[in-house]
C-alpha positions as CSV (number, residue, x, y, z in Angstrom):
1,M,0.0,0.3,0.1
2,P,1.4,3.4,-1.0
3,N,2.0,5.9,2.1
4,G,3.1,9.6,1.6
5,L,2.3,12.8,0.0
6,L,1.5,13.5,-3.7
7,L,1.9,17.0,-4.7
8,V,-0.7,17.8,-7.6
9,D,-0.9,21.1,-9.6
10,K,-4.6,21.5,-9.8
11,P,-6.0,23.3,-12.8
12,A,-8.7,26.0,-12.6
13,G,-12.1,24.5,-13.4
14,L,-11.4,21.2,-11.4
15,R,-12.8,20.6,-8.1
16,S,-10.5,19.2,-5.3
17,A,-12.6,16.2,-4.8
18,E,-12.2,15.3,-8.5
19,C,-8.5,15.4,-8.0
20,V,-8.9,12.9,-5.1
21,A,-11.1,10.8,-7.2
22,R,-8.9,10.5,-10.2
23,V,-5.8,9.6,-8.1
24,K,-7.9,6.9,-6.0
25,R,-9.1,5.1,-9.3
26,L,-5.1,4.6,-10.2
27,V,-4.2,3.6,-6.5
28,N,-7.4,1.2,-6.3
29,K,-6.0,-0.7,-9.4
30,A,-3.0,-1.7,-7.1
31,D,-4.8,-1.6,-3.8
32,K,-8.5,-1.0,-3.0
33,N,-7.9,-0.6,0.5
34,T,-5.6,2.4,0.2
35,R,-7.1,5.8,1.5
36,V,-6.8,9.0,-0.2
37,G,-7.5,12.4,0.9
38,H,-6.4,15.8,0.6
39,A,-4.8,18.4,3.1
40,G,-7.1,21.5,2.4
41,T,-9.1,22.2,-0.8
42,L,-8.8,24.7,-3.5
43,D,-11.8,26.4,-4.8
44,S,-12.7,25.1,-8.3
45,T,-12.0,28.4,-9.9
46,A,-8.5,28.5,-8.5
47,S,-5.3,26.5,-9.4
48,G,-2.1,25.4,-7.8
49,L,-0.7,23.0,-5.3
50,L,-3.1,20.5,-3.7
51,I,-1.5,17.9,-1.4
52,L,-3.2,14.5,-1.7
53,L,-2.6,12.1,1.4
54,L,-2.2,8.3,0.7
55,G,-2.4,5.5,3.0
56,T,-1.4,6.3,6.5
57,A,-0.5,9.9,5.6
58,T,-4.0,10.5,5.9
59,R,-3.5,10.4,9.7
60,L,-1.4,13.6,9.7
61,S,-4.1,15.6,7.5
62,D,-5.0,17.8,10.6
63,Y,-1.4,18.9,10.6
64,V,-0.4,19.0,7.1
65,M,-3.6,21.7,6.7
66,K,-1.8,23.9,9.5
67,L,1.2,24.5,7.1
68,P,1.5,28.2,6.0
69,K,0.5,28.7,2.4
70,N,1.4,31.0,-0.3
71,Y,-0.8,32.5,-3.0
72,E,-0.6,34.7,-6.2
73,A,-3.8,36.4,-7.3
74,E,-4.9,38.9,-10.0
75,V,-7.1,41.4,-8.6
76,K,-9.7,43.2,-10.9
77,L,-10.6,46.7,-9.2
78,G,-14.0,48.5,-9.8
79,V,-16.1,45.5,-9.7
80,A,-17.4,43.3,-6.7
81,T,-19.1,40.2,-7.3
82,D,-21.3,37.8,-5.1
83,T,-18.6,35.1,-5.2
84,C,-15.7,37.5,-4.9
85,D,-14.2,36.3,-8.2
86,A,-14.8,36.3,-11.9
87,S,-17.4,33.4,-11.9
88,G,-20.0,35.5,-9.8
89,Q,-22.5,38.0,-10.6
90,V,-21.8,41.8,-10.5
91,I,-23.0,43.3,-7.2
92,F,-21.1,46.5,-7.5
93,S,-19.3,48.7,-9.8
94,G,-17.0,51.5,-8.5
95,D,-14.4,54.0,-10.0
96,A,-11.0,52.5,-10.0
97,T,-9.3,55.0,-12.0
98,L,-8.7,57.2,-9.0
99,V,-6.8,54.3,-7.1
100,R,-3.2,55.3,-6.6
101,E,-0.5,52.6,-5.7
102,A,0.5,54.4,-2.7
103,A,-3.2,54.0,-1.4
104,F,-3.4,50.5,-2.5
105,D,-0.2,49.6,-0.6
106,R,-1.4,51.4,2.4
107,V,-4.7,49.4,2.4
108,L,-2.5,46.0,2.0
109,C,-0.7,46.7,5.5
110,S,-4.0,46.7,7.2
111,F,-4.5,43.0,6.6
112,W,-1.1,42.0,8.1
113,G,-1.3,39.9,11.4
114,T,-4.1,37.9,13.1
115,R,-7.4,39.4,12.1
116,M,-11.4,38.6,11.8
117,Q,-12.4,37.6,8.3
118,R,-15.9,37.4,7.2
119,P,-15.9,34.3,4.6
120,P,-17.5,34.7,1.3
121,E,-20.9,33.5,1.5
122,I,-20.6,31.3,-1.7
123,S,-17.9,28.9,0.0
124,A,-17.8,25.3,1.3
125,L,-18.4,26.3,4.9
126,K,-21.5,24.7,6.5
127,I,-24.4,26.1,8.1
128,D,-26.3,23.6,10.1
129,G,-24.9,21.0,8.0
130,K,-25.6,22.4,4.6
131,P,-22.8,24.3,2.5
132,S,-22.9,27.9,2.5
133,Y,-22.8,28.2,-1.2
134,R,-25.9,26.0,-1.6
135,I,-27.8,28.0,0.9
136,A,-26.7,31.1,-1.2
137,R,-27.8,29.8,-4.6
138,E,-31.0,28.8,-3.3
139,G,-31.9,32.3,-2.3
140,G,-31.3,32.1,1.2
141,A,-29.2,34.1,3.7
142,A,-25.9,32.4,4.1
143,N,-24.5,34.5,7.1
144,L,-21.2,33.3,7.9
145,S,-19.7,34.6,11.2
146,S,-16.2,36.2,11.1
147,R,-13.5,34.0,12.4
148,P,-9.7,34.7,13.1
149,V,-7.2,34.1,10.4
150,A,-3.4,34.7,10.4
151,V,-2.0,36.9,7.2
152,T,1.9,36.9,7.3
153,S,2.0,39.2,4.4
154,V,0.1,40.9,1.6
155,K,2.3,42.4,-1.2
156,R,1.7,44.2,-4.4
157,C,3.6,42.5,-7.4
158,S,2.8,44.8,-10.2
159,A,1.7,48.2,-10.9
160,V,-2.1,49.0,-10.9
161,S,-2.8,49.3,-14.4
162,D,-6.3,49.3,-16.2
163,G,-8.0,48.5,-12.9
164,G,-5.8,45.5,-12.7
165,V,-2.9,44.5,-10.0
166,K,-1.1,41.2,-9.0
167,I,-0.8,40.6,-5.2
168,S,0.9,37.9,-3.3
169,V,-0.3,36.6,0.0
170,A,1.1,34.2,2.6
171,C,-1.4,33.0,5.3
172,G,-2.2,30.4,7.5
173,K,-5.1,27.9,7.4
174,G,-8.7,28.8,6.7
175,T,-7.9,32.0,5.0
176,Y,-10.0,33.2,2.1
177,I,-8.1,35.1,-0.6
178,R,-11.2,36.1,-2.2
179,A,-12.3,37.6,1.1
180,I,-9.2,39.6,1.2
181,V,-9.7,41.2,-2.0
182,R,-13.3,41.7,-1.4
183,D,-12.3,43.6,1.7
184,I,-9.6,45.6,-0.2
185,G,-12.1,46.8,-2.7
186,E,-14.3,47.8,0.3
187,A,-11.6,49.7,1.8
188,L,-10.7,51.5,-1.5
189,G,-14.3,52.3,-2.2
190,C,-14.5,50.9,-5.6
191,G,-15.1,47.1,-5.2
192,A,-12.7,44.2,-6.2
193,H,-12.7,40.8,-7.1
194,V,-10.3,38.0,-7.8
195,E,-9.6,37.3,-11.5
196,S,-7.3,34.4,-11.2
197,L,-5.9,32.7,-8.1
198,R,-3.0,30.4,-7.9
199,R,-1.6,28.5,-4.8
200,T,2.1,28.2,-5.2
201,S,3.4,26.6,-1.8
202,I,2.3,24.8,1.5
203,G,4.9,24.6,4.0
204,P,8.1,23.1,2.4
205,F,6.1,21.9,-0.6
206,N,6.1,24.1,-3.7
207,I,4.2,24.3,-6.9
208,C,7.1,23.5,-9.1
209,E,7.4,20.1,-7.3
210,A,3.9,19.1,-8.3
211,Q,2.5,16.9,-11.2
212,A,-0.3,17.8,-13.6
213,T,-3.5,16.3,-12.9
214,D,-3.7,14.7,-16.5
215,N,0.1,13.4,-15.9
216,I,-0.3,11.2,-13.0
217,A,1.3,7.8,-13.7
218,D,3.6,6.1,-11.3
219,I,2.3,7.5,-7.9
220,S,4.6,5.5,-5.8
221,A,7.6,7.1,-7.5
222,N,6.3,10.5,-6.8
223,L,5.2,10.3,-3.4
224,R,7.0,12.8,-0.7
225,A,7.9,11.5,2.7
226,L,6.0,12.3,5.6
227,R,9.2,13.3,7.6
228,E,9.0,16.4,5.3
229,V,5.7,17.8,7.0
230,G,7.6,18.3,10.3
231,S,10.2,20.7,9.1
232,A,7.9,23.6,9.8
233,F,7.0,22.6,13.3
234,H,8.8,22.8,16.7
235,R,10.1,19.1,16.8
236,V,11.7,16.9,19.5
237,A,14.3,14.1,18.0
238,L,13.3,11.4,20.5
239,T,15.5,9.3,22.5
240,Q,15.1,5.5,22.1
241,D,13.0,4.9,25.4
242,A,10.9,8.1,24.4
243,E,10.0,6.8,21.0
244,R,9.1,3.5,22.6
245,R,6.8,4.9,25.2
246,L,5.0,7.4,22.9
247,M,4.3,4.6,20.3
248,H,2.6,2.6,23.2
249,G,0.4,5.7,24.1
250,L,2.3,6.7,27.0
251,C,3.2,10.1,28.4
252,V,6.9,11.4,28.5
253,P,8.3,14.1,30.5
254,I,9.6,16.7,28.1
255,A,12.9,16.9,29.9
256,E,13.5,13.3,29.0
257,A,12.0,13.1,25.5
258,G,15.0,14.2,23.5
259,R,16.7,16.9,21.5
260,Y,14.6,20.2,20.7
261,C,14.6,21.5,17.3
262,P,12.9,24.8,17.0
263,G,10.5,25.4,14.0
264,S,8.7,28.4,12.4
265,L,5.0,27.6,13.3
266,E,3.8,28.6,16.7
267,L,3.8,25.7,19.2
268,R,-0.1,25.8,19.5
269,H,-0.2,24.4,15.9
270,G,1.3,21.3,17.4
271,L,4.8,19.8,18.5
272,C,6.2,17.1,15.8
273,V,8.1,13.9,17.5
274,E,10.5,12.1,15.6
275,G,12.2,8.9,16.2
276,V,14.2,6.2,14.3
277,D,11.0,4.3,13.4
278,M,8.1,6.5,13.8
279,I,7.0,10.3,13.1
280,G,4.0,11.7,14.9
281,F,2.8,14.8,16.8
282,A,2.1,15.3,20.5
283,D,0.8,17.8,22.8
284,A,3.1,19.6,25.1
285,D,1.3,19.7,28.7
286,L,2.9,22.8,30.3
287,S,0.0,23.3,32.9
288,G,2.4,23.6,35.6
289,C,0.9,20.7,37.6
290,G,4.1,18.3,38.0
291,A,6.7,17.9,35.2
292,P,5.9,19.2,31.6
293,L,4.6,16.1,29.7
294,L,4.5,15.1,26.0
295,K,1.1,13.5,25.2
296,P,1.0,11.8,22.1
297,R,-1.7,12.8,19.6
298,V,-0.9,10.7,16.5
299,N,1.9,8.2,15.4
300,V,2.9,6.8,12.1
301,P,5.3,3.7,12.6
302,M,8.3,3.7,10.3
303,G,7.1,0.5,8.6
304,E,4.2,2.6,7.4
305,L,6.0,5.3,6.0
306,K,7.4,5.7,2.4
């Protein structure tokens, strides 16, 4: 059974679920029991990097989704749509001819850091178990609550020309680029929507390493190792005894666990634990009641790794 991560370059117009189905059909020819999932969807109108998880890699999906992401977007100023992208109906038109690059850049600065974001009504988020896009398209009110998102940077990558401009965004899980562009348009007073969107990287994985969906052949030969997932997290290189105890679901005093290796993600996103024969994630119990402990969350034995 293949186990690992498959990097796919999803084209615009294809749903993430369809990418999963294509790979699952290929994998099932060799092993019908292999699980296939994804680590965070892309809008059907967007293109770029989609990480598929095969076999025991699906156990780490929650942590792969926490990896930081980078996007490139073409923004159209002067027109707002109900979907916040080019596929929707126009709901507002404004004058973008007065937008200057200095004013545009000042607006971008306001999006840095952790902030509350109102997701687009046309999204896969569910309200009472029903996708909001279905509610909105049936004429209902898809009132989605704002939620915190982390944006590392939003940068202008081109001149503002003929109402168009390119931006790049580095952000965390759950951030909608369409919503950022919508809010940019509202802040400028002219409206805006995404003309095209491309995800260029997820954590250490880059789009230049991905396979086109219509050119996936030897999946096993192109799988990435699960150990690559841990590079962005704070990590502990386990001692042999700590590895054995965690593999059996037992807690380990942090002081006795092994060598600490700092990562770029905040500790609240997870602590990666790596041994000779396993990789996994653990919670760091720093409550102050007794010695700080590592509490195992998920483990994948080396024998099940690529």
